[in-house]
C-alpha positions in Angstrom: 0.0 0.0 0.0 1.4 3.4 -0.9 1.6 6.3 1.6 -1.2 8.2 -0.2 -3.4 5.1 0.0 -2.7 4.7 3.7 -3.4 8.4 4.4 -6.7 8.4 2.5 -7.8 5.1 4.0 -7.6 6.7 7.5 -6.7 5.3 10.8 -8.7 3.6 13.5 -8.8 6.6 15.9 -6.1 8.7 17.4 -4.1 5.7 18.6 -3.6 3.9 15.4 0.2 3.6 15.3 0.5 2.7 11.6 -1.6 5.7 10.6 0.4 7.9 13.0 3.6 6.7 11.4 2.2 7.5 7.9 1.3 11.0 9.1 4.8 11.4 10.5 6.3 10.3 7.2 4.2 12.7 5.2 4.8 15.7 7.4 8.6 15.1 7.7 9.0 14.4 4.0 7.0 17.6 3.2 9.1 19.7 5.6 12.3 18.3 4.2 11.3 18.8 0.6 10.4 22.4 1.3 13.8 23.0 2.9 12.4 23.6 6.4 14.1 20.5 7.8 17.6 19.4 6.8 16.5 15.7 6.9 13.2 13.8 6.9 14.4 12.0 10.0 14.0 14.8 12.4 10.6 13.6 13.8 10.0 11.3 16.7 6.4 10.4 16.4 2.8 11.6 16.2 1.3 11.0 19.6 -2.1 12.5 18.7 -4.1 13.2 15.6 -7.7 14.0 14.6 -9.3 13.5 11.2 -11.4 16.6 10.7 -12.8 15.6 7.3 -12.6 12.4 5.3 -13.9 11.4 1.8 -12.7 8.7 -0.6 -10.4 11.2 -2.4 -9.5 13.7 0.5 -8.6 13.7 4.1 -7.9 16.7 6.5 -6.0 15.8 9.6 -4.6 17.9 12.4 -2.2 16.6 15.1 0.9 16.9 17.2 4.4 15.8 16.2 7.5 15.5 18.3 11.0 16.2 17.0 13.9 14.0 18.0 14.8 16.9 20.5 11.3 16.3 22.1 9.9 19.7 20.9 6.2 19.4 20.2 4.7 21.0 17.1 1.1 21.2 15.9 0.3 20.4 12.2 -2.6 20.4 9.8 -2.4 18.2 6.7 -4.7 18.2 3.7 -4.2 15.2 1.5 -5.9 14.7 -1.9 -5.4 12.2 -4.6 -3.7 13.9 -7.6 -6.1 14.4 -10.5 -3.2 13.8 -12.9 -2.0 10.5 -11.4 -4.1 8.4 -9.1 -1.0 6.9 -7.5 0.3 10.3 -6.3 -1.2 12.7 -3.9 -1.3 16.5 -3.4 -0.5 17.7 0.1 -0.8 21.0 1.8 0.8 21.3 5.2 0.4 23.9 7.9 3.0 23.5 10.6 4.0 25.1 13.9 0.8 26.9 15.0 1.4 30.3 16.4 -0.7 30.2 19.6 1.1 33.1 21.3 -2.0 35.3 21.3 -4.1 32.6 23.1 -4.2 31.6 26.7 -2.0 28.6 27.6 -5.2 26.5 28.0 -6.6 27.6 24.7 -3.3 27.1 23.0 -3.0 23.5 24.2 -6.6 22.6 23.1 -6.8 24.5 19.8 -6.5 21.4 17.7 -9.4 19.7 19.4 -11.7 22.5 18.2 -10.1 23.6 15.0 -12.3 23.1 11.8 -10.1 24.9 9.3 -6.3 25.8 9.3 -7.1 29.3 8.2 -8.6 30.0 11.6 -5.2 30.3 13.3 -1.7 31.6 12.3 0.9 29.1 11.3 4.7 29.7 11.1 5.1 27.3 8.1 2.8 26.6 5.1 3.8 24.3 2.3 1.0 24.3 -0.3 0.5 21.8 -3.1 3.4 19.5 -2.5 3.3 16.3 -4.6 3.4 13.2 -2.4 5.0 10.5 -4.6 3.6 7.0 -4.7 6.1 5.6 -2.2 5.3 2.8 0.1 4.3 3.6 3.7 6.9 2.7 6.2 
């Protein structure tokens, strides 16, 4: 199964480790391809995620990712099957939410309530990255 197929199929809740690993792979690959990270191996897991919207051809997921240095980041990932090639996917990533204007409590729980990534500020946005048809790890 390819990474795009795994992401579109969805996980079995916020504790599905294989789906969390696929999210981690997609986010890290996207950040590396965009030059934000020097290596796709800077992440250390996705401990929590929430599928906000899911159809056969699209999924919108938000979550938290830890780096190897144990810094926690929030992310939002939109994944769609590419119209040009069914094996590839198109990904838009929002990463590192700026919650500085929120109270500490609101900042911690923002992902549980968020319906659209445009509703908060993000430090990194990588629009329209092509996710190649690679196998999920």
